[in-house]
MARFILUM-985403 format. One line per 5 residues: for each residue x, y, z of N, C-alpha, C. Coordinates in Angstrom, 3 decimals, always signed. Layout:
REM MARFILUM-985403
X Y Z X Y Z X Y Z ~ ...
END
This chain:
REM MARFILUM-985403
-22.884 +1.682 -18.403 -23.100 -0.259 -18.041 -21.387 -0.397 -17.535 ~ -21.228 -0.764 -16.456 -19.951 -1.524 -15.643 -20.099 -3.248 -15.675 ~ -19.395 -3.566 -16.187 -19.246 -5.442 -16.218 -17.483 -5.437 -16.320 ~ -17.845 -6.989 -15.541 -16.318 -7.206 -15.517 -15.411 -7.710 -16.898 ~ -14.375 -8.024 -17.102 -13.945 -8.477 -18.395 -14.178 -9.741 -18.837
-15.630 -9.713 -19.488 -15.477 -10.918 -19.823 -16.179 -10.202 -21.252 ~ -15.534 -11.046 -22.607 -15.704 -10.669 -23.666 -17.306 -10.783 -24.134 ~ -17.728 -11.734 -23.697 -19.598 -12.045 -24.072 -20.140 -11.562 -23.363 ~ -20.020 -10.705 -22.289 -21.197 -9.983 -21.131 -20.895 -8.732 -22.302 ~ -19.122 -8.188 -23.226 -19.814 -6.606 -23.702 -20.357 -7.128 -24.908
-20.026 -8.038 -25.479 -21.070 -8.513 -26.748 -22.559 -8.551 -26.643 ~ -22.718 -8.986 -25.594 -23.984 -8.772 -25.286 -24.531 -7.633 -24.857 ~ -23.293 -6.590 -23.989 -23.809 -5.513 -24.081 -23.896 -4.095 -25.012 ~ -22.937 -4.634 -26.012 -23.247 -3.763 -27.319 -24.581 -3.948 -28.123 ~ -24.844 -5.220 -28.319 -26.062 -5.329 -29.064 -27.557 -5.290 -28.319
-27.376 -5.601 -27.150 -28.905 -4.966 -26.315 -28.667 -3.630 -26.183 ~ -27.711 -3.116 -26.007 -27.423 -1.452 -25.489 -26.497 -0.763 -26.460 ~ -26.865 -0.420 -27.930 -25.997 -0.247 -28.596 -25.604 +1.157 -28.185 ~ -25.854 +2.121 -27.636 -25.628 +3.602 -27.109 -24.870 +3.572 -25.660 ~ -24.942 +2.715 -25.080 -24.494 +2.286 -23.591 -23.559 +2.574 -23.332
-22.404 +3.459 -22.548 -21.117 +3.323 -22.257 -20.947 +1.909 -21.583 ~ -19.671 +1.758 -22.100 -19.498 +0.172 -21.507 -17.623 +0.500 -20.298 ~ -17.886 +0.357 -19.338 -17.135 +0.584 -18.126 -16.403 -0.665 -17.607 ~ -15.341 -1.208 -17.656 -14.996 -2.002 -17.539 -14.424 -1.980 -15.390 ~ -14.756 -2.769 -15.244 -14.746 -2.831 -13.743 -13.374 -2.443 -13.230
-13.054 -1.456 -12.494 -11.819 -1.489 -12.035 -11.142 -2.710 -10.820 ~ -12.055 -3.114 -10.282 -11.628 -4.343 -9.404 -11.533 -5.226 -9.926 ~ -12.051 -5.755 -11.229 -11.382 -6.852 -12.153 -10.412 -6.324 -13.092 ~ -9.733 -5.299 -13.163 -8.536 -4.784 -13.867 -7.591 -5.549 -12.754 ~ -7.590 -5.088 -11.788 -6.301 -4.911 -10.853 -6.957 -6.515 -10.232
-7.701 -7.083 -9.848 -7.635 -8.608 -9.978 -6.868 -9.344 -10.718 ~ -6.639 -9.050 -12.171 -5.501 -10.036 -12.775 -4.523 -9.840 -12.362 ~ -4.238 -8.316 -11.947 -2.493 -8.403 -11.431 -2.442 -9.197 -10.328 ~ -3.236 -8.963 -9.552 -3.371 -9.681 -8.170 -3.319 -11.187 -8.342 ~ -3.955 -11.832 -9.482 -3.340 -13.357 -9.351 -2.411 -13.754 -10.009
-1.508 -12.800 -10.362 -0.200 -12.799 -11.212 +0.823 -12.824 -9.903 ~ +0.563 -11.882 -9.456 +1.606 -11.358 -8.396 +1.157 -12.873 -7.169 ~ +0.062 -13.364 -7.242 +0.019 -14.358 -5.801 +0.799 -15.945 -6.587 ~ +0.475 -15.758 -7.618 +1.094 -17.033 -8.202 +3.086 -16.554 -8.220 ~ +3.176 -15.903 -8.419 +4.652 -15.901 -7.903 +5.069 -15.548 -6.669
+4.370 -15.165 -5.540 +4.025 -15.007 -4.198 +4.668 -16.498 -4.430 ~ +3.233 -17.742 -4.493 +3.431 -19.265 -4.663 +4.986 -19.784 -4.481 ~ +5.236 -19.349 -5.638 +6.974 -19.727 -5.821 +8.267 -19.287 -5.125 ~ +8.073 -18.054 -4.686 +8.893 -17.535 -3.665 +8.541 -18.103 -2.315 ~ +7.340 -18.285 -2.040 +7.432 -18.964 -0.089 +7.079 -20.151 -0.435
+6.308 -20.813 -1.590 +5.207 -22.002 -1.444 +4.027 -21.970 -1.027 ~ +3.225 -22.402 -0.964 +1.535 -22.326 -0.946 +1.195 -22.295 +0.389 ~ +2.128 -21.325 +1.197 +1.292 -20.739 +2.646 +0.680 -19.777 +3.081 ~ -1.122 -20.413 +3.232 -1.213 -19.404 +3.417 -1.177 -18.101 +4.407 ~ -1.095 -18.417 +5.352 -0.867 -18.207 +6.581 +0.214 -16.798 +6.815
+1.149 -17.561 +5.559 +2.583 -16.227 +5.198 +2.137 -14.449 +5.520 ~ +2.237 -14.382 +6.147 +1.756 -12.590 +6.558 +2.478 -11.831 +4.926 ~ +3.727 -12.121 +4.207 +3.971 -11.863 +3.133 +2.321 -11.503 +1.732 ~ +1.594 -12.526 +2.535 +0.832 -12.513 +1.306 -0.162 -11.333 +1.531 ~ -0.530 -11.687 +2.724 -1.618 -10.180 +2.841 -1.138 -8.314 +2.581
+0.372 -8.625 +2.856 +0.875 -7.270 +2.472 +1.192 -7.141 +1.001 ~ +1.016 -8.254 +0.559 +1.213 -7.737 -1.372 -0.172 -7.217 -1.286 ~ -0.802 -7.926 -1.324 -2.491 -7.779 -1.595 -2.985 -6.231 -1.185 ~ -2.286 -5.953 -0.261 -2.878 -4.332 -0.068 -2.360 -3.294 -0.816 ~ -3.336 -2.297 -0.558 -2.141 -1.145 -1.396 -0.828 -0.765 -0.542
-0.152 -0.592 -1.250 +1.374 +0.314 -0.604 +0.869 +1.549 +0.352 ~ -0.160 +2.441 -0.283 -0.022 +3.508 +0.557 -0.939 +3.587 +1.386 ~ -1.523 +2.197 +2.244 -2.687 +1.443 +3.128 -1.024 +1.342 +4.382 ~ -0.571 +0.527 +4.275 +0.643 +0.013 +4.995 +1.539 +1.000 +5.539 ~ +1.320 +1.024 +6.897 +2.569 +1.667 +8.285 +4.094 +1.854 +7.291
+4.671 +2.798 +7.461 +5.977 +2.751 +7.561 +7.099 +1.830 +7.437 ~ +6.829 +1.233 +8.849 +7.873 +0.509 +8.984 +7.549 -1.227 +8.578 ~ +6.473 -1.291 +8.205 +5.970 -2.656 +7.271 +6.287 -2.171 +5.985 ~ +6.156 -0.941 +5.060 +6.499 -0.979 +3.832 +8.191 -1.176 +3.694 ~ +9.214 -0.932 +4.991 +10.383 -1.090 +5.085 +10.251 -2.807 +4.572
+10.027 -3.163 +5.581 +9.851 -4.698 +5.421 +9.883 -5.616 +4.422 ~ +8.766 -5.122 +3.578 +8.010 -5.487 +2.523 +9.023 -5.290 +1.366 ~ +9.532 -3.737 +1.369 +10.659 -3.737 +0.282 +12.106 -4.642 +0.546 ~ +12.424 -4.858 +1.762 +13.422 -5.874 +1.483 +13.288 -7.141 +1.014 ~ +11.762 -7.554 +1.098 +11.625 -8.765 +1.041 +11.421 -9.087 -0.112
+10.906 -7.715 -0.958 +10.828 -7.413 -2.437 +11.590 -7.507 -3.686 ~ +13.231 -6.926 -2.605 +14.592 -6.761 -3.305 +15.074 -8.415 -3.079 ~ +14.531 -9.329 -2.667 +15.164 -10.828 -2.603 +14.270 -11.375 -3.254 ~ +13.120 -10.728 -3.862 +12.326 -11.739 -4.643 +11.930 -10.688 -5.768 ~ +13.032 -10.451 -7.089 +12.813 -9.728 -8.319 +11.689 -10.042 -8.874
+11.231 -11.100 -9.313 +10.217 -11.449 -10.275 +8.540 -10.829 -9.540 ~ +8.537 -11.144 -8.237 +7.758 -10.826 -7.307 +7.660 -9.253 -7.567 ~ +8.585 -8.695 -7.692 +8.820 -7.197 -7.318 +8.404 -6.180 -8.522 ~ +8.904 -7.210 -9.607 +7.812 -6.551 -10.663 +6.880 -6.446 -11.072 ~ +5.961 -7.509 -10.427 +4.508 -7.546 -10.533 +3.877 -6.832 -9.717
+4.298 -6.920 -8.408 +4.103 -5.625 -7.572 +3.960 -4.542 -7.763 ~ +5.197 -4.135 -8.417 +5.319 -2.702 -9.017 +3.945 -2.135 -10.005 ~ +4.101 -3.552 -10.698 +2.479 -2.968 -12.178 +1.082 -2.911 -11.172 ~ +1.271 -3.853 -10.378 -0.272 -3.897 -9.173 -0.358 -2.267 -8.260 ~ +0.416 -2.032 -7.701 +0.760 -0.519 -7.441 +0.722 +0.615 -8.168
+1.198 +0.026 -9.495 +1.095 +1.414 -10.481 -0.466 +1.285 -11.499 ~ -1.259 +0.477 -11.156 -2.765 +0.260 -11.338 -3.373 +0.630 -10.396 ~ -2.879 +0.555 -9.056 -3.688 +1.408 -7.913 -3.475 +2.868 -8.489 ~ -2.276 +3.430 -8.363 -2.174 +4.860 -8.771 -2.895 +5.455 -9.832 ~ -2.677 +4.705 -10.821 -3.586 +4.929 -12.052 -5.523 +5.581 -12.222
-5.471 +4.202 -10.894 -7.088 +4.679 -10.780 -7.444 +5.905 -10.060 ~ -6.671 +6.577 -9.308 -6.315 +7.641 -8.465 -6.493 +8.662 -9.386 ~ -6.327 +8.526 -10.560 -5.776 +9.959 -11.624 -7.132 +10.826 -12.115 ~ -6.595 +11.740 -12.132 -8.217 +12.788 -12.458 -7.764 +12.863 -13.853 ~ -9.272 +12.851 -14.708 -9.275 +13.176 -15.866 -8.942 +11.789 -16.858
-9.750 +11.845 -17.748 -9.427 +11.251 -19.099 -8.292 +11.085 -19.614 ~ -8.122 +12.272 -20.266 -6.631 +12.150 -21.392 -5.125 +11.878 -20.395 ~ -5.246 +12.516 -18.654 -3.886 +12.218 -18.677 -4.172 +10.525 -18.214 ~ -5.324 +10.024 -18.057 -5.535 +8.832 -17.565 -4.749 +8.057 -18.698 ~ -5.407 +8.907 -19.821 -4.528 +7.325 -21.032 -3.483 +7.646 -20.940
-2.280 +8.658 -21.210 -0.998 +8.966 -21.204 -0.310 +7.895 -20.466 ~ -1.019 +8.129 -18.754 -0.391 +7.139 -18.207 -0.257 +5.499 -18.371 ~ -1.766 +5.138 -18.616 -2.088 +3.663 -19.130 -1.081 +3.618 -20.654 ~ -0.874 +4.051 -21.331 -0.152 +4.166 -22.273 +1.327 +4.127 -21.739 ~ +2.266 +4.507 -20.948 +3.479 +4.373 -20.087 +3.544 +3.270 -19.585
+2.195 +2.936 -18.861 +2.494 +1.291 -18.047 +2.137 +0.524 -18.665 ~ +1.764 +0.230 -20.102 +1.563 -0.587 -21.037 +2.734 -0.807 -21.672 ~ +3.635 +0.390 -22.257 +5.304 +0.401 -23.008 +5.856 -0.314 -21.767 ~ +5.807 -0.106 -20.241 +6.692 -0.611 -19.254 +6.359 -2.060 -19.311 ~ +5.212 -2.316 -19.406 +4.762 -3.840 -19.524 +5.218 -4.817 -20.677
+5.514 -4.297 -21.709 +6.243 -4.670 -22.555 +7.579 -5.017 -22.670 ~ +8.501 -4.274 -21.524 +9.760 -4.969 -21.619 +9.809 -5.822 -20.835 ~ +9.033 -6.527 -19.688 +8.723 -7.511 -18.837 +9.010 -8.224 -19.349 ~ +10.208 -9.491 -18.557 +10.796 -10.330 -19.193 +9.162 -11.953 -18.797 ~ +8.319 -11.173 -18.025 +7.431 -12.097 -17.437 +6.290 -12.656 -18.175
+6.030 -13.639 -18.724 +5.142 -13.424 -19.832 +4.006 -13.664 -19.834 ~ +3.452 -13.877 -18.583 +1.735 -13.449 -18.016 +1.427 -12.105 -17.672 ~ +2.929 -11.355 -17.698 +2.593 -9.726 -17.598 +2.610 -9.055 -18.863 ~ +3.093 -9.896 -20.078 +2.851 -9.725 -21.319 +1.656 -10.373 -21.459 ~ +0.970 -11.064 -21.332 -0.141 -11.411 -21.857 -1.317 -10.174 -20.955
-1.006 -10.586 -20.529 -1.626 -8.647 -19.513 -1.557 -7.387 -20.181 ~ -0.789 -7.154 -20.775 -0.726 -6.456 -21.419 -1.887 -5.918 -22.465 ~ -1.613 -7.574 -23.269 -2.870 -7.434 -24.275 -3.647 -7.225 -24.000 ~ -4.186 -7.856 -22.858 -5.418 -7.682 -22.155 -5.924 -6.398 -22.208 ~ -5.203 -5.556 -21.009 -5.467 -4.186 -21.075 -5.441 -3.636 -22.347
-4.602 -3.726 -23.619 -4.557 -2.969 -24.846 -6.194 -2.995 -25.405 ~ -6.457 -4.682 -25.162 -8.241 -4.731 -25.716 -8.917 -4.143 -24.978 ~ -8.966 -3.943 -23.819 -10.182 -3.450 -23.044 -10.044 -1.936 -22.554 ~ -8.748 -1.141 -23.709 -8.408 +0.219 -22.980 -9.680 +1.162 -23.324 ~ -10.393 +1.030 -23.999 -11.351 +1.980 -24.235 -12.424 +1.982 -22.903
-12.476 +0.544 -22.581 -13.474 +0.354 -21.414 -12.957 +0.801 -19.964 ~ -11.762 +0.667 -20.326 -10.963 +0.641 -18.878 -10.898 +2.123 -18.530 ~ -10.876 +3.321 -19.798 -10.569 +4.938 -19.642 -11.558 +5.235 -19.316 ~ -12.865 +4.362 -19.796 -14.429 +4.917 -19.926 -14.183 +5.167 -18.233 ~ -13.759 +4.851 -17.502 -14.410 +5.117 -15.778 -14.059 +6.511 -15.465
-13.201 +6.882 -16.088 -12.153 +8.494 -15.485 -13.726 +9.411 -16.375 ~ -14.687 +8.602 -16.975 -15.862 +9.970 -17.544 -16.514 +9.889 -16.354 ~ -16.732 +9.198 -15.657 -17.565 +9.211 -14.376 -17.715 +8.681 -13.077 ~ -16.382 +7.487 -12.774 -15.944 +6.776 -11.915 -16.816 +5.729 -11.272 ~ -17.854 +5.371 -11.887 -18.720 +4.297 -11.309 -17.415 +3.139 -11.597
-18.407 +2.279 -10.476 -17.339 +0.638 -9.984 -18.753 -0.013 -10.101 ~ -18.842 -1.768 -10.471 -19.619 -2.599 -9.698 -19.745 -2.903 -8.005 ~ -19.153 -2.262 -7.558 -19.223 -2.225 -6.018 -20.469 -2.636 -5.802 ~ -21.375 -1.434 -5.796 -22.713 -1.903 -5.096 -23.301 -2.812 -5.516 ~ -23.333 -3.091 -7.088 -23.936 -4.433 -7.238 -23.266 -5.762 -6.779
-21.928 -5.645 -6.737 -21.244 -7.028 -5.994 -21.754 -6.746 -4.409 ~ -21.535 -5.934 -4.025 -22.306 -5.928 -2.808 -23.792 -6.880 -2.438 ~ -24.673 -6.715 -3.167 -25.771 -6.754 -3.095 -25.858 -8.707 -3.810 ~ -24.959 -8.611 -4.492 -24.862 -10.237 -5.157 -24.792 -10.869 -3.826 ~ -23.512 -10.491 -3.364 -22.687 -11.245 -1.548 -23.655 -11.305 -0.775
-24.718 -10.308 -0.240 -25.486 -10.363 +0.923 -26.963 -11.630 -0.107 ~ -27.191 -11.533 -1.289 -28.198 -12.554 -1.853 -27.533 -14.147 -1.519 ~ -26.310 -14.049 -1.701 -25.614 -15.772 -1.361 -25.871 -16.054 +0.257 ~ -25.316 -15.158 +0.800 -25.357 -15.024 +1.999 -26.666 -15.656 +3.006 ~ -27.567 -14.759 +2.195 -28.919 -15.468 +2.884 -29.206 -16.360 +2.336
-28.851 -16.623 +1.422 -28.993 -18.208 +0.535 -28.437 -19.012 +1.492 ~ -27.386 -18.885 +1.806 -26.540 -20.179 +2.354 -26.833 -20.212 +3.875 ~ -27.122 -19.041 +4.297 -27.147 -19.096 +5.898 -28.926 -19.608 +5.794 ~ -30.052 -19.854 +4.704 -31.006 -20.475 +5.040 -31.122 -21.864 +4.383 ~ -30.161 -22.126 +3.881 -29.933 -23.277 +3.372 -30.998 -24.359 +2.254
-31.415 -22.812 +1.829 -31.783 -23.103 +0.744 -33.609 -22.480 +1.214 ~ -34.607 -22.328 +0.225 -35.220 -21.517 +0.514 -36.662 -22.308 -0.294 ~ -37.883 -23.063 +0.379 -38.768 -23.616 -0.508 -39.666 -23.026 -1.036 ~ -39.782 -21.416 -0.158 -40.937 -20.578 -1.028 -39.612 -19.321 -1.566 ~ -39.725 -19.140 -2.316 -39.028 -18.118 -3.526 -39.667 -16.549 -2.569
-40.865 -16.449 -2.020 -41.435 -15.146 -1.478 -40.405 -15.004 -0.848 ~ -40.588 -15.982 +0.224 -39.812 -15.782 +1.558 -38.669 -15.117 +1.432 ~ -37.654 -16.056 +0.506 -36.287 -15.467 +0.596 -36.580 -14.126 -0.508 ~ -37.417 -13.753 -1.146 -37.671 -12.100 -1.793 -37.579 -11.135 -0.685 ~ -38.372 -11.296 +0.009 -39.409 -10.722 +1.360 -37.360 -10.697 +2.778
-36.791 -11.378 +2.551 -36.168 -11.343 +3.319 -34.627 -10.562 +2.454 ~ -34.744 -10.906 +1.396 -33.733 -10.370 +0.421 -33.782 -9.077 +0.225 ~ -35.277 -8.672 +0.037 -35.365 -6.907 +0.311 -35.254 -6.216 +1.670 ~ -35.705 -6.821 +2.542 -35.128 -6.048 +4.103 -33.878 -6.159 +4.355 ~ -32.804 -7.006 +4.042 -31.431 -7.163 +4.130 -31.450 -5.738 +3.175
-31.633 -5.603 +2.577 -30.436 -4.731 +1.318 -31.122 -3.433 +1.236 ~ -32.299 -3.079 +2.159 -33.008 -1.804 +2.116 -32.191 -0.856 +3.062
END
């Protein structure tokens, strides 16, 4: 069972499905880092959504062109707090590419130990969250499942509903949803 990082969902899943393996969705784990990164970026650049550095910080470093990486590195050198948060975000991206649960456990311990040394209070708080969800995060390495497909279906359903300005007949909504997702 793949869930976001909700204590209530986890509690409900454990009650209703005691034998289920609960997996913390990797998107939601990395999103926690992105939220902190975006807050520190705003402190450095102001809340300008069109600032190109915003998109560069949220992209995976391995997906950037070499010349863009150099530009980003120079900018990060000028903004050490953003650089530290960016380092942790990229560490988590690399963490999710690891093969094997035992090796992943060692790397996660190493990352959380580095987070403990951070002077950024949000990173220390996030370290506690990761420690709290450690077993569910590591469960990902058993089978590599994510919640992406379910999230995609939910997005399509919301898009259909928004485009139709609401349906008067639920059966029509249901038929259109089945057609779009099959």
